[in-house]
C-alpha positions as CSV (number, residue, x, y, z in Angstrom):
1,M,-39.8,-91.9,-95.9
2,L,-41.7,-90.4,-99.2
3,V,-43.3,-91.4,-102.1
4,D,-43.2,-89.0,-105.3
5,S,-46.6,-90.6,-106.6
6,H,-45.9,-88.7,-109.9
7,S,-42.2,-88.2,-111.3
8,H,-41.0,-88.0,-114.9
9,F,-37.5,-89.2,-113.8
10,D,-37.3,-90.8,-117.3
11,A,-37.5,-87.6,-118.9
12,P,-34.6,-85.9,-121.2
13,E,-34.1,-83.1,-118.5
14,F,-32.6,-85.5,-116.0
15,D,-30.0,-87.6,-118.5
16,A,-27.3,-85.2,-117.4
17,D,-27.4,-86.0,-113.7
18,R,-30.0,-88.4,-113.2
19,D,-27.6,-90.2,-110.5
20,A,-27.5,-86.8,-108.7
21,A,-31.0,-86.1,-108.8
22,L,-31.8,-89.6,-107.2
23,A,-28.9,-88.9,-104.9
24,R,-30.8,-85.7,-103.6
25,A,-34.2,-87.6,-103.4
26,R,-32.9,-90.0,-101.2
27,A,-31.3,-87.8,-99.2
28,A,-34.4,-86.0,-98.9
29,G,-36.1,-89.0,-97.8
30,V,-38.1,-89.7,-101.2
31,T,-37.2,-93.1,-101.9
32,R,-39.6,-94.5,-104.2
33,Q,-41.3,-92.8,-107.2
34,V,-43.9,-93.8,-109.9
35,V,-42.9,-92.6,-113.1
36,P,-45.6,-92.6,-115.6
37,A,-45.0,-92.8,-119.2
38,I,-46.3,-90.6,-121.8
39,T,-46.3,-92.1,-125.4
40,A,-45.4,-95.3,-126.6
41,A,-42.0,-94.7,-128.0
42,S,-41.1,-93.6,-124.6
43,W,-41.6,-96.9,-122.7
44,S,-38.3,-98.4,-123.4
45,K,-36.4,-95.7,-121.8
46,L,-38.8,-95.8,-119.1
47,R,-38.4,-99.2,-118.4
48,E,-34.8,-98.8,-119.0
49,V,-34.4,-96.1,-116.3
50,C,-36.6,-97.7,-113.4
51,A,-34.7,-101.0,-113.7
52,S,-31.8,-99.0,-113.3
53,Y,-32.4,-97.3,-110.2
54,E,-33.8,-99.2,-107.0
55,G,-37.2,-97.3,-105.8
56,L,-38.6,-96.4,-109.3
57,F,-41.9,-98.0,-110.5
58,P,-43.2,-97.6,-113.8
59,A,-46.6,-97.1,-115.1
60,Y,-47.2,-97.6,-118.8
61,G,-49.9,-94.9,-121.0
62,L,-50.6,-92.8,-123.6
63,H,-51.0,-89.2,-122.4
64,P,-53.6,-87.1,-124.0
65,M,-51.5,-84.1,-124.6
66,Y,-49.3,-86.0,-126.8
67,L,-52.6,-87.1,-129.3
68,A,-50.3,-86.7,-132.4
69,D,-47.8,-89.1,-131.4
70,H,-50.5,-92.1,-130.4
71,R,-52.0,-94.7,-133.1
72,P,-54.8,-97.1,-132.6
73,A,-52.5,-99.9,-132.6
74,H,-50.5,-98.3,-129.3
75,L,-53.8,-99.5,-127.0
76,D,-52.9,-103.2,-128.5
77,D,-49.2,-102.5,-127.7
78,L,-50.1,-101.0,-124.3
79,R,-51.7,-104.4,-123.5
80,G,-48.9,-106.6,-124.5
81,W,-46.5,-104.0,-122.2
82,I,-49.2,-104.9,-119.0
83,E,-49.0,-108.6,-119.5
84,R,-45.0,-108.8,-119.9
85,E,-44.0,-105.7,-117.7
86,R,-46.3,-105.8,-114.4
87,P,-46.5,-102.1,-114.1
88,V,-47.9,-100.8,-110.5
89,A,-50.6,-98.4,-113.0
90,I,-51.7,-97.8,-116.2
91,G,-50.9,-93.9,-116.9
92,E,-50.6,-91.4,-117.7
93,C,-53.6,-91.2,-119.6
94,G,-56.9,-88.7,-119.2
95,L,-58.5,-85.8,-120.8
96,D,-57.0,-82.4,-121.6
97,F,-59.8,-79.5,-122.7
98,F,-57.3,-76.5,-122.0
99,V,-55.0,-77.0,-124.8
100,D,-56.0,-75.7,-128.2
101,G,-56.4,-78.4,-131.2
102,L,-56.7,-81.4,-129.1
103,D,-59.6,-83.4,-130.3
104,A,-61.7,-84.3,-128.0
105,D,-63.4,-87.5,-129.5
106,E,-60.1,-88.7,-130.0
107,Q,-58.6,-87.9,-126.6
108,Q,-61.9,-89.8,-125.2
109,R,-61.3,-93.2,-127.2
110,Y,-57.3,-93.1,-126.1
111,F,-58.9,-92.8,-122.4
112,D,-61.9,-94.9,-122.7
113,G,-59.4,-97.8,-124.1
114,Q,-56.7,-97.6,-121.1
115,L,-60.0,-97.3,-118.4
116,K,-61.3,-100.8,-120.2
117,L,-57.5,-102.0,-119.7
118,A,-57.1,-101.2,-116.2
119,R,-60.4,-102.7,-115.5
120,E,-59.4,-106.0,-117.1
121,F,-55.8,-106.0,-115.3
122,D,-57.0,-105.0,-112.1
123,L,-54.5,-101.9,-111.9
124,P,-55.3,-98.3,-110.9
125,L,-54.7,-95.3,-112.8
126,I,-52.7,-92.6,-113.1
127,V,-55.3,-89.3,-114.6
128,H,-54.4,-86.1,-116.1
129,A,-57.7,-83.9,-116.0
130,R,-57.0,-80.3,-116.9
131,R,-60.4,-78.7,-117.2
132,A,-61.8,-82.3,-117.8
133,V,-62.6,-83.3,-114.2
134,D,-66.1,-83.9,-115.3
135,A,-65.7,-85.7,-118.5
136,V,-63.0,-87.8,-116.4
137,I,-65.5,-88.7,-113.5
138,A,-68.3,-89.4,-115.6
139,S,-65.9,-91.8,-118.2
140,V,-64.7,-93.6,-114.8
141,K,-68.6,-94.2,-113.9
142,R,-69.3,-95.1,-117.6
143,I,-66.6,-98.0,-117.4
144,G,-66.8,-98.6,-114.1
145,R,-64.7,-101.1,-110.8
146,L,-62.0,-98.6,-111.7
147,R,-59.6,-96.8,-108.7
148,G,-56.6,-94.7,-109.1
149,V,-55.6,-91.0,-108.7
150,V,-56.2,-87.6,-110.5
151,H,-52.9,-86.2,-110.3
152,S,-52.2,-82.2,-110.2
153,F,-55.5,-81.9,-108.7
154,S,-57.3,-78.6,-109.9
155,G,-61.1,-79.1,-109.6
156,S,-63.8,-78.3,-106.9
157,P,-64.1,-79.8,-103.7
158,E,-67.5,-81.6,-104.8
159,Q,-65.6,-83.0,-107.6
160,A,-63.1,-84.3,-105.3
161,R,-65.5,-85.7,-103.3
162,Q,-67.2,-87.5,-106.1
163,L,-63.9,-89.0,-107.3
164,W,-63.0,-90.3,-103.5
165,Q,-66.4,-92.1,-103.6
166,L,-65.1,-93.7,-107.1
167,G,-62.4,-94.8,-105.4
168,F,-59.9,-92.3,-106.6
169,M,-57.1,-89.9,-104.6
170,I,-56.0,-86.8,-105.2
171,G,-52.4,-86.2,-106.1
172,L,-51.4,-82.6,-105.3
173,G,-47.7,-81.1,-105.8
174,G,-45.8,-77.7,-106.5
175,P,-49.2,-75.5,-107.4
176,V,-50.4,-75.8,-103.5
177,T,-47.4,-74.4,-102.3
178,Y,-48.2,-71.1,-103.8
179,E,-49.7,-68.7,-101.7
180,R,-52.5,-67.2,-104.2
181,A,-53.8,-71.1,-104.9
182,N,-56.8,-70.7,-102.7
183,R,-59.1,-73.1,-103.6
184,L,-56.4,-75.8,-103.8
185,R,-54.9,-74.6,-100.3
186,T,-58.4,-75.1,-98.9
187,L,-58.8,-78.4,-100.3
188,A,-55.6,-79.7,-98.8
189,R,-56.4,-78.2,-95.7
190,T,-60.0,-79.7,-95.5
191,M,-59.9,-83.2,-97.6
192,P,-59.5,-86.6,-95.4
193,L,-56.2,-87.4,-95.4
194,E,-56.8,-91.0,-96.7
195,F,-57.3,-89.6,-100.1
196,L,-54.2,-87.2,-100.5
197,L,-50.9,-88.6,-102.5
198,L,-47.8,-86.2,-102.9
199,E,-46.5,-85.5,-106.1
200,T,-43.8,-83.6,-108.1
201,D,-44.5,-84.0,-111.5
202,A,-41.0,-83.3,-112.0
203,P,-39.2,-81.6,-113.9
204,D,-42.3,-79.9,-114.6
205,Q,-44.7,-77.6,-112.0
206,P,-41.7,-76.4,-110.0
207,D,-42.9,-75.5,-106.4
208,A,-42.9,-71.6,-104.9
209,G,-39.3,-71.8,-103.8
210,I,-38.0,-72.9,-107.3
211,R,-40.1,-71.0,-109.7
212,G,-39.4,-70.8,-113.1
213,Q,-36.4,-73.8,-112.5
214,R,-36.4,-77.6,-113.1
215,N,-38.3,-79.5,-110.6
216,E,-37.2,-82.9,-109.4
217,P,-37.9,-85.7,-106.6
218,S,-36.0,-84.1,-103.9
219,R,-38.9,-81.0,-103.8
220,L,-41.3,-83.3,-102.6
221,T,-40.3,-82.3,-99.0
222,A,-41.4,-78.6,-100.0
223,V,-44.9,-79.6,-100.8
224,R,-44.8,-81.7,-97.5
225,D,-44.1,-79.5,-95.5
226,V,-46.7,-76.7,-97.0
227,I,-49.3,-79.2,-96.4
228,A,-48.7,-80.2,-93.2
229,E,-49.0,-76.2,-91.9
230,L,-51.8,-75.9,-93.8
231,R,-53.5,-79.1,-92.0
232,A,-51.5,-78.1,-88.4
233,Q,-49.9,-81.2,-88.5
234,S,-46.5,-82.5,-88.3
235,P,-44.5,-83.1,-91.5
236,G,-44.2,-86.7,-90.3
237,E,-47.8,-87.2,-90.1
238,I,-48.2,-86.4,-93.9
239,A,-45.1,-88.1,-95.0
240,A,-46.2,-91.2,-92.8
241,A,-50.3,-91.2,-94.6
242,T,-49.4,-90.4,-97.8
243,T,-46.8,-93.2,-97.9
244,R,-49.4,-95.7,-96.6
245,N,-51.7,-94.2,-99.3
246,A,-49.2,-94.9,-102.2
247,E,-48.4,-98.1,-100.8
248,R,-52.2,-99.1,-100.9
249,L,-52.8,-97.9,-104.4
250,F,-50.1,-99.1,-106.3
251,S,-49.5,-102.2,-104.4
252,L,-45.6,-101.3,-103.5
253,P,-43.6,-102.9,-101.6
254,L,-43.6,-101.9,-98.1
255,R,-40.3,-100.4,-96.3
C-alpha cells in the first residue's frame, strides 16, 4: 500500500474523471492521499472532495504562489478551519523565490502566520520551497518546535540534513524519475529512508513516463520504482517505509 503525501486531487483537472482517477490509484495500491490547499477560496471544495471519498485527508493553507488571492484575514479564517475541521496538516504554505513578482516580505508574513498556527495546534506542515530552502530553514528555526515535509524537494544534501535535524521529511515525486536530475537522484539513493515521503503533486509534475501529460496519484508507483532501483531495494521495502513515515507524520489511521 502507498500513501501519496501530496496530491491536489480537488483540482479542476480531475472534475471530469475523479472517480476513475481514484479507481486507478487504488488499483495501483495508492489507497491514501494527503490533499493540501492553495487558497482560502479552495477550502470548501477540498473539504467536499475529501469527505466524498475514503482515504483522502485534507490540509488547509495558503500557497505562496497565489499571493494575489490571499488577504490577512485569511490567517484568522484558517485558524477557524483548523479548529473546526481538524486537518492532518497545515499547507500548502512556504516561500517561492523563483516566480517573478511575488513579494518576498508578504510571502514571509503569510508563512510565519502558518508556522505559528502549526506550532499552536501541534500540526505538521506541508511546505513549498522553491529557490527558498535556506529561508524556509531559517523561518522554521526562528519559530521553533515544528515538524512537517518540504515537498518536491530540490535543495542540496546539506539542506536536507538540516531539515531532518529540525523534524522535517523530504517529499520526492516525478522530478526524481528524470535521468538528468543527478543531484536529486543522488539524494534519493543516499538519504535515510526514515525521512522520505513519496508524492505526485498531481495534476502537476508528471514523471518521465508521462512527460507533458496530466499527472495523477496512480503514477506514484513510477516514483516508488525509480527510487527502489536507485537504492537497490525492493519496491515493497520503499512502499512500506514511506507509508510508515506518512502515517507517523500525518497521524493517519493505520491500515
